[in-house]
One Martini backbone bead per residue (centre of mass of N, CA, C, O) as a GRO file, in nm:
protein
  509
    1MET     BB    1  -0.327  -6.085   0.145
    2LEU     BB    2  -0.021  -6.185   0.115
    3LYS     BB    3   0.248  -6.118  -0.101
    4LYS     BB    4   0.476  -6.317  -0.303
    5VAL     BB    5   0.708  -6.081  -0.428
    6PHE     BB    6   0.957  -6.012  -0.653
    7ASN     BB    7   1.226  -5.807  -0.692
    8LEU     BB    8   1.371  -5.713  -0.992
    9LEU     BB    9   1.617  -5.548  -0.851
   10ILE     BB   10   1.791  -5.736  -0.653
   11LEU     BB   11   1.861  -6.001  -0.855
   12GLY     BB   12   2.046  -5.798  -1.064
   13LEU     BB   13   2.121  -5.611  -1.328
   14ILE     BB   14   2.195  -5.264  -1.285
   15SER     BB   15   2.183  -4.960  -1.478
   16VAL     BB   16   2.294  -4.616  -1.458
   17SER     BB   17   2.326  -4.317  -1.534
   18SER     BB   18   2.638  -4.128  -1.584
   19GLY     BB   19   2.892  -3.889  -1.607
   20TYR     BB   20   3.097  -4.172  -1.592
   21GLY     BB   21   2.882  -4.371  -1.691
   22GLN     BB   22   2.840  -4.688  -1.563
   23VAL     BB   23   2.639  -4.788  -1.280
   24VAL     BB   24   2.673  -5.072  -1.094
   25THR     BB   25   2.450  -5.302  -0.937
   26GLU     BB   26   2.499  -5.462  -0.651
   27PRO     BB   27   2.304  -5.662  -0.474
   28CYS     BB   28   2.547  -5.784  -0.281
   29GLY     BB   29   2.774  -5.691   0.013
   30THR     BB   30   2.829  -5.975   0.086
   31THR     BB   31   3.113  -6.095   0.106
   32PHE     BB   32   3.339  -6.348   0.070
   33ASP     BB   33   3.462  -6.306   0.355
   34MET     BB   34   3.208  -6.305   0.507
   35GLN     BB   35   3.112  -6.590   0.418
   36MET     BB   36   3.334  -6.747   0.545
   37GLN     BB   37   3.235  -6.683   0.826
   38ILE     BB   38   2.944  -6.803   0.787
   39LEU     BB   39   3.034  -7.107   0.732
   40GLU     BB   40   3.092  -7.182   1.020
   41ARG     BB   41   2.795  -7.185   1.093
   42THR     BB   42   2.701  -7.383   0.894
   43ARG     BB   43   2.850  -7.625   0.999
   44ALA     BB   44   2.737  -7.631   1.275
   45ASN     BB   45   2.439  -7.652   1.192
   46LYS     BB   46   2.464  -7.920   1.041
   47GLU     BB   47   2.556  -8.087   1.294
   48THR     BB   48   2.295  -8.027   1.460
   49LEU     BB   49   2.106  -8.159   1.243
   50ARG     BB   50   2.226  -8.447   1.272
   51ASN     BB   51   2.153  -8.467   1.598
   52HIS     BB   52   1.895  -8.243   1.557
   53PRO     BB   53   1.620  -8.264   1.437
   54ILE     BB   54   1.350  -8.106   1.319
   55GLY     BB   55   1.049  -8.058   1.468
   56LEU     BB   56   0.795  -7.961   1.617
   57ARG     BB   57   0.665  -7.619   1.600
   58SER     BB   58   0.634  -7.295   1.676
   59THR     BB   59   0.618  -6.979   1.658
   60GLN     BB   60   0.855  -6.734   1.599
   61TRP     BB   61   0.954  -6.426   1.758
   62ILE     BB   62   1.122  -6.143   1.589
   63PRO     BB   63   1.311  -5.882   1.653
   64ILE     BB   64   1.299  -5.551   1.481
   65ARG     BB   65   1.534  -5.278   1.400
   66PHE     BB   66   1.472  -4.955   1.254
   67HIS     BB   67   1.717  -4.722   1.124
   68LEU     BB   68   1.630  -4.399   1.032
   69VAL     BB   69   1.821  -4.234   0.808
   70ALA     BB   70   1.916  -3.889   0.807
   71LYS     BB   71   1.976  -3.590   0.774
   72SER     BB   72   2.055  -3.344   0.989
   73ASP     BB   73   1.759  -3.205   0.899
   74GLY     BB   74   1.560  -3.484   0.874
   75PHE     BB   75   1.596  -3.547   0.577
   76GLY     BB   76   1.546  -3.846   0.350
   77ALA     BB   77   1.421  -4.080   0.477
   78VAL     BB   78   1.266  -4.347   0.501
   79SER     BB   79   0.959  -4.460   0.501
   80GLU     BB   80   0.728  -4.614   0.710
   81GLN     BB   81   0.576  -4.739   0.482
   82LYS     BB   82   0.812  -4.922   0.371
   83VAL     BB   83   0.854  -5.076   0.636
   84TYR     BB   84   0.570  -5.204   0.660
   85ASP     BB   85   0.589  -5.346   0.384
   86GLN     BB   86   0.841  -5.515   0.456
   87LEU     BB   87   0.732  -5.681   0.688
   88CYS     BB   88   0.519  -5.819   0.504
   89GLU     BB   89   0.726  -5.967   0.335
   90LEU     BB   90   0.886  -6.114   0.539
   91ASN     BB   91   0.644  -6.277   0.663
   92GLU     BB   92   0.586  -6.436   0.405
   93THR     BB   93   0.856  -6.573   0.354
   94TYR     BB   94   0.892  -6.695   0.672
   95SER     BB   95   0.626  -6.870   0.733
   96VAL     BB   96   0.724  -7.161   0.640
   97MET     BB   97   0.911  -7.143   0.925
   98ASP     BB   98   0.768  -7.009   1.172
   99ILE     BB   99   0.859  -6.701   1.107
  100GLN     BB  100   0.830  -6.377   1.297
  101PHE     BB  101   0.820  -6.034   1.265
  102TYR     BB  102   0.881  -5.755   1.497
  103LEU     BB  103   0.830  -5.431   1.581
  104LYS     BB  104   1.023  -5.194   1.679
  105PRO     BB  105   1.087  -4.887   1.749
  106PHE     BB  106   1.175  -4.634   1.582
  107ASN     BB  107   1.503  -4.515   1.479
  108TYR     BB  108   1.619  -4.189   1.473
  109ILE     BB  109   1.870  -4.047   1.246
  110ASN     BB  110   2.056  -3.731   1.224
  111ASN     BB  111   2.315  -3.795   0.972
  112THR     BB  112   2.486  -3.720   0.697
  113THR     BB  113   2.710  -3.918   0.696
  114MET     BB  114   2.558  -4.180   0.737
  115TYR     BB  115   2.369  -4.135   0.497
  116ASN     BB  116   2.619  -4.128   0.272
  117ASP     BB  117   2.864  -4.265   0.474
  118HIS     BB  118   2.857  -4.524   0.700
  119GLU     BB  119   3.152  -4.654   0.720
  120GLY     BB  120   3.244  -4.387   0.914
  121THR     BB  121   3.006  -4.476   1.162
  122SER     BB  122   3.038  -4.718   1.361
  123PHE     BB  123   3.013  -4.593   1.644
  124LEU     BB  124   2.728  -4.476   1.612
  125MET     BB  125   2.596  -4.740   1.538
  126SER     BB  126   2.665  -4.885   1.799
  127SER     BB  127   2.514  -4.684   1.985
  128ASN     BB  128   2.220  -4.772   1.830
  129LYS     BB  129   2.222  -5.053   1.899
  130ASP     BB  130   2.021  -5.327   1.944
  131ASN     BB  131   2.065  -5.615   2.187
  132ALA     BB  132   1.735  -5.710   2.118
  133ALA     BB  133   1.783  -5.725   1.797
  134ILE     BB  134   1.744  -5.673   1.467
  135ASN     BB  135   1.969  -5.460   1.275
  136VAL     BB  136   1.849  -5.190   1.053
  137PHE     BB  137   2.016  -4.982   0.832
  138VAL     BB  138   1.886  -4.691   0.659
  139VAL     BB  139   2.032  -4.567   0.364
  140LYS     BB  140   2.127  -4.419   0.081
  141ASP     BB  141   2.409  -4.588   0.093
  142ALA     BB  142   2.555  -4.933   0.103
  143GLY     BB  143   2.777  -4.892  -0.113
  144GLY     BB  144   3.078  -4.901  -0.290
  145ILE     BB  145   3.194  -4.740  -0.592
  146PRO     BB  146   3.239  -4.449  -0.693
  147ASN     BB  147   3.096  -4.445  -1.021
  148VAL     BB  148   3.075  -4.785  -1.036
  149SER     BB  149   2.915  -4.884  -0.759
  150SER     BB  150   2.620  -5.039  -0.612
  151THR     BB  151   2.462  -5.122  -0.300
  152LEU     BB  152   2.167  -5.268  -0.153
  153GLY     BB  153   2.300  -5.480   0.057
  154TYR     BB  154   2.397  -5.609   0.400
  155TYR     BB  155   2.591  -5.838   0.600
  156SER     BB  156   2.757  -5.809   0.913
  157PRO     BB  157   2.931  -6.026   1.123
  158ASN     BB  158   3.090  -5.837   1.299
  159SER     BB  159   2.846  -5.632   1.380
  160ASP     BB  160   2.552  -5.765   1.344
  161TRP     BB  161   2.436  -5.607   1.083
  162LEU     BB  162   2.218  -5.423   0.864
  163VAL     BB  163   2.235  -5.285   0.538
  164MET     BB  164   2.018  -5.044   0.360
  165ARG     BB  165   1.873  -4.913   0.089
  166ILE     BB  166   1.621  -4.718   0.069
  167ASP     BB  167   1.504  -4.846  -0.226
  168GLU     BB  168   1.492  -5.152  -0.071
  169LEU     BB  169   1.207  -5.079   0.043
  170GLY     BB  170   0.904  -5.269   0.039
  171LEU     BB  171   0.711  -5.368  -0.191
  172PHE     BB  172   0.845  -5.635  -0.353
  173LYS     BB  173   1.091  -5.677  -0.155
  174LYS     BB  174   1.399  -5.911  -0.112
  175THR     BB  175   1.668  -5.813  -0.007
  176LEU     BB  176   1.627  -5.865   0.300
  177SER     BB  177   1.580  -6.176   0.283
  178HIS     BB  178   1.860  -6.224   0.178
  179GLU     BB  179   2.021  -6.092   0.422
  180LEU     BB  180   1.896  -6.281   0.637
  181GLY     BB  181   2.016  -6.539   0.524
  182HIS     BB  182   2.302  -6.446   0.625
  183PHE     BB  183   2.229  -6.410   0.924
  184PHE     BB  184   2.134  -6.733   0.911
  185SER     BB  185   2.401  -6.881   0.750
  186LEU     BB  186   2.385  -6.800   0.445
  187ALA     BB  187   2.514  -6.859   0.140
  188HIS     BB  188   2.588  -6.852  -0.168
  189PRO     BB  189   2.563  -7.089  -0.418
  190PHE     BB  190   2.813  -6.914  -0.574
  191LEU     BB  191   3.050  -6.930  -0.411
  192GLY     BB  192   3.328  -6.747  -0.575
  193TRP     BB  193   3.139  -6.568  -0.805
  194GLU     BB  194   3.142  -6.287  -0.740
  195THR     BB  195   3.122  -5.985  -0.804
  196PRO     BB  196   3.321  -5.971  -1.109
  197ASP     BB  197   3.321  -6.317  -1.130
  198GLN     BB  198   3.123  -6.406  -1.315
  199TYR     BB  199   3.036  -6.604  -1.542
  200ASP     BB  200   3.268  -6.653  -1.833
  201PRO     BB  201   3.353  -6.838  -2.111
  202GLU     BB  202   3.591  -6.656  -2.192
  203VAL     BB  203   3.734  -6.690  -1.896
  204HIS     BB  204   3.642  -7.000  -1.773
  205GLY     BB  205   3.514  -7.177  -1.948
  206ASN     BB  206   3.416  -7.516  -2.104
  207PRO     BB  207   3.445  -7.638  -1.863
  208VAL     BB  208   3.502  -7.596  -1.559
  209GLY     BB  209   3.688  -7.582  -1.294
  210GLN     BB  210   3.745  -7.683  -0.978
  211TYR     BB  211   3.756  -7.361  -0.933
  212SER     BB  212   3.698  -7.072  -0.836
  213PRO     BB  213   3.813  -6.749  -0.839
  214ALA     BB  214   3.835  -6.781  -0.501
  215GLY     BB  215   3.893  -7.115  -0.437
  216THR     BB  216   3.648  -7.269  -0.451
  217PRO     BB  217   3.472  -7.534  -0.487
  218ASN     BB  218   3.304  -7.678  -0.754
  219GLU     BB  219   3.012  -7.773  -0.810
  220ARG     BB  220   2.833  -8.055  -0.881
  221GLN     BB  221   2.550  -8.184  -1.027
  222ASP     BB  222   2.552  -8.463  -0.848
  223GLY     BB  223   2.654  -8.370  -0.543
  224SER     BB  224   2.933  -8.512  -0.454
  225ASN     BB  225   3.050  -8.206  -0.321
  226CYS     BB  226   2.836  -8.046  -0.127
  227GLU     BB  227   2.996  -8.054   0.160
  228THR     BB  228   3.256  -7.858   0.013
  229ALA     BB  229   3.074  -7.662  -0.165
  230ALA     BB  230   3.016  -7.354  -0.158
  231ASP     BB  231   2.741  -7.348   0.068
  232LEU     BB  232   2.694  -7.665   0.166
  233VAL     BB  233   2.416  -7.710   0.022
  234CYS     BB  234   2.253  -7.997  -0.113
  235ASP     BB  235   1.970  -7.847  -0.239
  236THR     BB  236   2.180  -7.663  -0.405
  237PRO     BB  237   2.270  -7.616  -0.700
  238PRO     BB  238   2.464  -7.527  -0.913
  239ASP     BB  239   2.619  -7.193  -0.917
  240TYR     BB  240   2.805  -6.932  -1.120
  241ASN     BB  241   2.639  -6.671  -1.144
  242PHE     BB  242   2.422  -6.672  -1.390
  243GLY     BB  243   2.201  -6.441  -1.318
  244PHE     BB  244   2.396  -6.226  -1.393
  245GLY     BB  245   2.213  -6.095  -1.665
  246TRP     BB  246   1.986  -6.285  -1.690
  247ASN     BB  247   1.659  -6.276  -1.892
  248SER     BB  248   1.566  -6.543  -1.742
  249CYS     BB  249   1.418  -6.856  -1.587
  250ASN     BB  250   1.604  -7.021  -1.811
  251TYR     BB  251   1.894  -7.180  -1.807
  252THR     BB  252   2.093  -7.216  -2.145
  253GLY     BB  253   2.427  -7.209  -2.136
  254GLY     BB  254   2.573  -7.502  -2.103
  255THR     BB  255   2.724  -7.528  -1.852
  256MET     BB  256   2.996  -7.705  -1.711
  257ASP     BB  257   3.119  -7.911  -1.502
  258PRO     BB  258   3.421  -8.053  -1.422
  259THR     BB  259   3.296  -8.326  -1.565
  260GLY     BB  260   3.080  -8.227  -1.810
  261THR     BB  261   2.815  -8.148  -1.676
  262VAL     BB  262   2.523  -7.997  -1.708
  263VAL     BB  263   2.394  -7.719  -1.557
  264ASP     BB  264   2.116  -7.689  -1.314
  265PRO     BB  265   1.988  -7.437  -1.173
  266MET     BB  266   1.835  -7.241  -0.921
  267GLU     BB  267   1.650  -6.971  -1.008
  268VAL     BB  268   1.440  -6.943  -0.722
  269ASN     BB  269   1.664  -6.853  -0.538
  270ILE     BB  270   1.710  -6.606  -0.296
  271MET     BB  271   2.037  -6.648  -0.303
  272SER     BB  272   2.036  -6.561  -0.574
  273TYR     BB  273   2.047  -6.373  -0.921
  274PHE     BB  274   1.780  -6.408  -1.028
  275LEU     BB  275   1.494  -6.215  -1.198
  276ALA     BB  276   1.269  -6.374  -1.428
  277CYS     BB  277   1.061  -6.490  -1.252
  278ASP     BB  278   0.805  -6.584  -1.079
  279PRO     BB  279   0.722  -6.412  -0.801
  280ASN     BB  280   0.606  -6.681  -0.645
  281ASP     BB  281   0.883  -6.886  -0.665
  282TYR     BB  282   1.044  -6.774  -0.456
  283THR     BB  283   1.295  -6.946  -0.243
  284PHE     BB  284   1.368  -7.179  -0.010
  285THR     BB  285   1.505  -7.448   0.082
  286PRO     BB  286   1.480  -7.689   0.311
  287MET     BB  287   1.780  -7.670   0.408
  288GLN     BB  288   1.781  -7.365   0.440
  289SER     BB  289   1.554  -7.356   0.649
  290GLU     BB  290   1.687  -7.531   0.864
  291LEU     BB  291   1.927  -7.344   0.913
  292ILE     BB  292   1.771  -7.103   1.004
  293ILE     BB  293   1.635  -7.234   1.249
  294THR     BB  294   1.896  -7.328   1.378
  295ASP     BB  295   2.037  -7.053   1.418
  296LEU     BB  296   1.821  -6.920   1.584
  297ASN     BB  297   1.873  -7.163   1.824
  298THR     BB  298   2.123  -7.042   1.914
  299GLN     BB  299   2.320  -6.877   2.131
  300ALA     BB  300   2.382  -6.625   1.947
  301ARG     BB  301   2.047  -6.587   1.906
  302ASN     BB  302   1.917  -6.527   2.188
  303TYR     BB  303   1.865  -6.204   2.146
  304VAL     BB  304   1.599  -6.293   1.941
  305ARG     BB  305   1.469  -6.471   2.204
  306PRO     BB  306   1.239  -6.330   2.437
  307ASN     BB  307   0.974  -6.466   2.512
  308TYR     BB  308   0.765  -6.321   2.305
  309ILE     BB  309   0.420  -6.221   2.234
  310PRO     BB  310   0.290  -6.050   2.001
  311THR     BB  311   0.086  -5.876   1.837
  312HIS     BB  312  -0.105  -6.085   1.559
  313ASN     BB  313  -0.344  -5.974   1.432
  314ASP     BB  314  -0.538  -5.939   1.177
  315ILE     BB  315  -0.534  -5.669   0.924
  316SER     BB  316  -0.794  -5.526   0.694
  317GLY     BB  317  -0.851  -5.241   0.771
  318VAL     BB  318  -0.948  -4.897   0.756
  319PRO     BB  319  -0.942  -4.593   0.859
  320ASP     BB  320  -1.178  -4.347   0.943
  321LEU     BB  321  -1.212  -4.029   0.908
  322ILE     BB  322  -1.349  -3.764   1.100
  323SER     BB  323  -1.128  -3.542   1.228
  324PRO     BB  324  -1.033  -3.348   0.987
  325ILE     BB  325  -1.210  -3.245   0.691
  326ASN     BB  326  -1.264  -3.079   0.405
  327ASP     BB  327  -1.106  -2.805   0.495
  328GLU     BB  328  -1.100  -2.768   0.789
  329LEU     BB  329  -1.094  -2.541   1.045
  330THR     BB  330  -0.862  -2.440   1.270
  331PRO     BB  331  -0.816  -2.248   1.552
  332GLY     BB  332  -0.505  -2.280   1.460
  333TYR     BB  333  -0.148  -2.315   1.390
  334ASN     BB  334  -0.061  -2.501   1.685
  335THR     BB  335  -0.331  -2.689   1.647
  336VAL     BB  336  -0.469  -3.035   1.628
  337HIS     BB  337  -0.748  -3.248   1.610
  338LEU     BB  338  -0.764  -3.604   1.584
  339GLU     BB  339  -0.994  -3.848   1.418
  340TRP     BB  340  -1.082  -4.201   1.426
  341THR     BB  341  -1.139  -4.527   1.349
  342PRO     BB  342  -1.141  -4.833   1.443
  343VAL     BB  343  -0.936  -5.142   1.406
  344GLU     BB  344  -0.932  -5.467   1.382
  345GLY     BB  345  -0.621  -5.563   1.545
  346ALA     BB  346  -0.536  -5.289   1.646
  347ASN     BB  347  -0.293  -5.103   1.878
  348GLN     BB  348  -0.199  -4.899   1.638
  349TYR     BB  349  -0.112  -4.570   1.493
  350PHE     BB  350   0.000  -4.408   1.203
  351LEU     BB  351   0.084  -4.062   1.192
  352GLU     BB  352   0.033  -3.802   0.949
  353ILE     BB  353   0.170  -3.477   0.847
  354SER     BB  354   0.131  -3.257   0.552
  355ARG     BB  355   0.153  -3.048   0.275
  356LEU     BB  356   0.169  -3.311   0.133
  357SER     BB  357   0.008  -3.592  -0.013
  358SER     BB  358   0.274  -3.774  -0.029
  359PHE     BB  359   0.463  -3.759   0.234
  360SER     BB  360   0.745  -3.659   0.210
  361THR     BB  361   1.077  -3.685   0.351
  362ASP     BB  362   1.183  -3.392   0.210
  363PHE     BB  363   0.969  -3.279   0.405
  364TRP     BB  364   0.775  -3.168   0.609
  365ARG     BB  365   0.681  -3.388   0.899
  366TYR     BB  366   0.447  -3.539   1.085
  367LYS     BB  367   0.508  -3.807   1.336
  368THR     BB  368   0.335  -4.085   1.489
  369THR     BB  369   0.232  -4.302   1.762
  370VAL     BB  370  -0.094  -4.421   1.834
  371TYR     BB  371  -0.280  -4.535   2.137
  372GLY     BB  372  -0.553  -4.476   1.947
  373THR     BB  373  -0.823  -4.252   1.801
  374SER     BB  374  -0.649  -3.991   1.902
  375LYS     BB  375  -0.498  -3.651   1.844
  376THR     BB  376  -0.317  -3.389   1.992
  377VAL     BB  377  -0.150  -3.141   1.804
  378ASN     BB  378   0.155  -2.964   1.902
  379VAL     BB  379   0.234  -2.755   1.635
  380THR     BB  380   0.401  -2.565   1.422
  381MET     BB  381   0.244  -2.399   1.154
  382GLU     BB  382   0.111  -2.256   0.885
  383PRO     BB  383  -0.078  -2.016   0.821
  384ASN     BB  384  -0.336  -2.043   0.609
  385LYS     BB  385  -0.304  -2.372   0.551
  386SER     BB  386  -0.276  -2.674   0.391
  387TYR     BB  387  -0.336  -3.009   0.525
  388TYR     BB  388  -0.235  -3.342   0.560
  389TRP     BB  389  -0.380  -3.667   0.660
  390ARG     BB  390  -0.288  -3.998   0.810
  391VAL     BB  391  -0.370  -4.350   0.868
  392ARG     BB  392  -0.232  -4.650   1.016
  393ALA     BB  393  -0.304  -4.986   1.082
  394VAL     BB  394  -0.142  -5.157   1.352
  395ASN     BB  395   0.108  -5.390   1.474
  396GLU     BB  396   0.393  -5.560   1.554
  397THR     BB  397   0.325  -5.765   1.285
  398ARG     BB  398   0.082  -5.626   1.145
  399SER     BB  399   0.133  -5.412   0.804
  400CYS     BB  400  -0.059  -5.446   0.531
  401ALA     BB  401  -0.230  -5.228   0.559
  402THR     BB  402  -0.348  -4.942   0.468
  403TYR     BB  403  -0.420  -4.640   0.438
  404SER     BB  404  -0.589  -4.394   0.455
  405ILE     BB  405  -0.738  -4.144   0.356
  406ASN     BB  406  -0.702  -3.821   0.295
  407GLY     BB  407  -0.691  -3.560   0.488
  408LYS     BB  408  -0.813  -3.200   0.530
  409PHE     BB  409  -0.676  -2.898   0.650
  410LYS     BB  410  -0.701  -2.557   0.791
  411THR     BB  411  -0.533  -2.309   0.915
  412GLY     BB  412  -0.521  -2.064   1.101
  413THR     BB  413  -0.420  -1.707   1.207
  414THR     BB  414  -0.378  -1.811   1.505
  415VAL     BB  415  -0.304  -1.865   1.830
  416ALA     BB  416  -0.387  -2.101   2.024
  417ILE     BB  417  -0.489  -2.206   2.288
  418ASN     BB  418  -0.380  -2.381   2.536
  419GLU     BB  419  -0.337  -2.691   2.580
  420LEU     BB  420  -0.469  -2.947   2.788
  421THR     BB  421  -0.213  -3.168   2.888
  422LYS     BB  422  -0.352  -3.345   3.122
  423VAL     BB  423  -0.504  -3.475   2.885
  424ASP     BB  424  -0.539  -3.792   2.730
  425GLU     BB  425  -0.860  -3.820   2.718
  426PHE     BB  426  -1.129  -3.709   2.488
  427VAL     BB  427  -1.469  -3.835   2.464
  428VAL     BB  428  -1.753  -3.849   2.255
  429LEU     BB  429  -2.076  -4.003   2.354
  430PRO     BB  430  -2.221  -4.014   2.104
  431ASN     BB  431  -2.087  -3.965   1.750
  432PRO     BB  432  -2.345  -3.896   1.694
  433VAL     BB  433  -2.636  -3.723   1.857
  434SER     BB  434  -2.937  -3.722   1.985
  435ASN     BB  435  -3.167  -3.457   2.106
  436ASN     BB  436  -3.295  -3.699   2.320
  437GLU     BB  437  -3.018  -3.758   2.461
  438ASN     BB  438  -2.730  -3.855   2.613
  439LEU     BB  439  -2.417  -3.698   2.667
  440ARG     BB  440  -2.100  -3.842   2.668
  441VAL     BB  441  -1.794  -3.792   2.865
  442ARG     BB  442  -1.448  -3.895   2.832
  443LEU     BB  443  -1.209  -3.846   3.091
  444ASN     BB  444  -0.843  -3.845   3.094
  445ALA     BB  445  -0.630  -3.773   3.365
  446GLU     BB  446  -0.309  -3.723   3.479
  447SER     BB  447  -0.432  -3.492   3.670
  448ALA     BB  448  -0.539  -3.283   3.860
  449PHE     BB  449  -0.811  -3.027   3.791
  450GLU     BB  450  -0.950  -2.708   3.734
  451GLY     BB  451  -1.289  -2.672   3.599
  452GLN     BB  452  -1.512  -2.641   3.286
  453MET     BB  453  -1.796  -2.767   3.129
  454SER     BB  454  -1.915  -2.724   2.774
  455LEU     BB  455  -2.187  -2.639   2.555
  456ILE     BB  456  -2.146  -2.528   2.218
  457ASP     BB  457  -2.180  -2.345   1.959
  458LEU     BB  458  -2.066  -2.180   1.664
  459THR     BB  459  -2.089  -1.886   1.820
  460GLY     BB  460  -2.028  -1.958   2.146
  461ARG     BB  461  -2.268  -2.043   2.282
  462VAL     BB  462  -2.417  -2.149   2.571
  463ILE     BB  463  -2.611  -2.435   2.638
  464ARG     BB  464  -2.435  -2.602   2.845
  465GLN     BB  465  -2.344  -2.648   3.201
  466LEU     BB  466  -2.113  -2.740   3.430
  467PRO     BB  467  -1.989  -2.725   3.705
  468ALA     BB  468  -1.743  -2.632   3.876
  469GLN     BB  469  -1.436  -2.850   3.910
  470ILE     BB  470  -1.276  -3.141   3.995
  471PHE     BB  471  -1.053  -3.319   3.793
  472GLU     BB  472  -0.978  -3.627   3.819
  473ALA     BB  473  -0.764  -3.870   3.823
  474GLY     BB  474  -0.839  -4.034   3.543
  475ASN     BB  475  -1.135  -4.175   3.494
  476ASN     BB  476  -1.417  -3.983   3.348
  477ILE     BB  477  -1.786  -3.932   3.362
  478TYR     BB  478  -2.006  -3.732   3.162
  479GLU     BB  479  -2.331  -3.544   3.139
  480PHE     BB  480  -2.577  -3.450   2.888
  481ALA     BB  481  -2.895  -3.326   2.872
  482LEU     BB  482  -3.094  -3.338   2.621
  483ASP     BB  483  -3.354  -3.098   2.465
  484GLY     BB  484  -3.396  -3.018   2.139
  485GLU     BB  485  -3.164  -2.949   1.985
  486ALA     BB  486  -3.046  -2.821   1.716
  487PRO     BB  487  -2.922  -2.930   1.440
  488GLY     BB  488  -2.554  -2.982   1.452
  489ILE     BB  489  -2.259  -2.807   1.539
  490TYR     BB  490  -2.075  -2.878   1.824
  491PHE     BB  491  -1.911  -2.811   2.159
  492ILE     BB  492  -1.668  -2.946   2.392
  493ASN     BB  493  -1.558  -2.770   2.679
  494VAL     BB  494  -1.250  -2.727   2.861
  495ASN     BB  495  -1.181  -2.509   3.122
  496SER     BB  496  -0.866  -2.354   3.223
  497SER     BB  497  -0.584  -2.211   3.372
  498GLU     BB  498  -0.404  -2.437   3.192
  499GLY     BB  499  -0.640  -2.452   2.961
  500LYS     BB  500  -0.769  -2.606   2.660
  501ILE     BB  501  -1.050  -2.830   2.544
  502THR     BB  502  -1.180  -2.968   2.226
  503ARG     BB  503  -1.496  -3.105   2.094
  504LYS     BB  504  -1.674  -3.244   1.845
  505VAL     BB  505  -2.039  -3.239   1.767
  506ALA     BB  506  -2.315  -3.416   1.653
  507ILE     BB  507  -2.656  -3.304   1.623
  508THR     BB  508  -2.959  -3.478   1.599
  509GLU     BB  509  -3.297  -3.581   1.571
   0.00000   0.00000   0.00000
């Protein structure tokens, strides 16, 4: 099932080499000033909780829209694979609160300026914002000071969207869980000690003073001022940003609060910056969880409560690729028909084609969502070249299952005959089929057309043929009565003046 694993990169100090020295990665770009805005909601939510405690409740389904930003040439965006993996992580983290997120269709934005420096493209971001979902813009760089610092992600209370750096989405990543905590009215437990003002005994002394470097009251270990200090959450103990650079899950710095009492922070809090704890231990506190639930149910968050229950059946299987596989040759280099097996619980499949087995987003890649188990792709590829393809079974909420194994086909050297685009579905059943039973063909036409259906062998010889006819709009069933045909590979063709469509069928004894 789902794994609740903490990403060691998100809540800690990371440095990478640079020609200008050391570039420090600041985990969260939700600034002190932004969090002071968030605290107004925290106070309101606490008052609501006092008057209306949370009772029994059912799962709430929250729409989330990922905006996949690439360069203007279409390359470089985060992969859909990482987004699907991230959704899996989010739903695991928030499941204890009976909150589940579901994906709205990906929004692809090809804009080099937004990709490299999104802060100057707020108008374009606003025009792409979905007013009926949580918005997550995934860009190359989420902010920071060039050659000095880099930000992994942040929530903007003014714009009411989240921005994430490309490499912070995927399996074992918790940055987005942290930023969504801000979205749902949570501040850092160490509010006022944000980087670069994290606690340093040489600078701030021990015990600490009454106020943080930013001027907020320092919380005391006994919790006596928890209603007015730091994040205002009384079951998150004092934390003066001890985790930033601390290399274990047990803080033993001996730092004292303003009363001289040694502070014992909650190292496993998702809203803190500790990084070295057991991955399964990171969590929100009960009061943080109650604040998240309360914020979700405010009038301001009405737009992410659409009263819609998405498909949420568990998916554990992986599609088996049927055709083409094993370097199978396609009729031309401008079309390929792909088929795979269905997976229980899935109502859609994410399909990718690439020259590279890694399906890198830095190179040409065809991708689409398919609501079925086959797809005829009409796209110009390179002639006489090998291509890889794969499929991932998903539904709106469940995305944890892995991709199929890679299939591989080789394009032909000529342009294939125009695909008959009026046909939405063309399925041969059963497949394989015994040579002494009836072969059924299901054809779903978008509109009526005139044509003829044939069974042909590998040499192109017509084995059986139905009379020329009008194929009506909608679902149609046709049958070929087989009578001892030699076992092997055959094709069902539908020829029309408007194009041609073909399906492979294996006939057995």
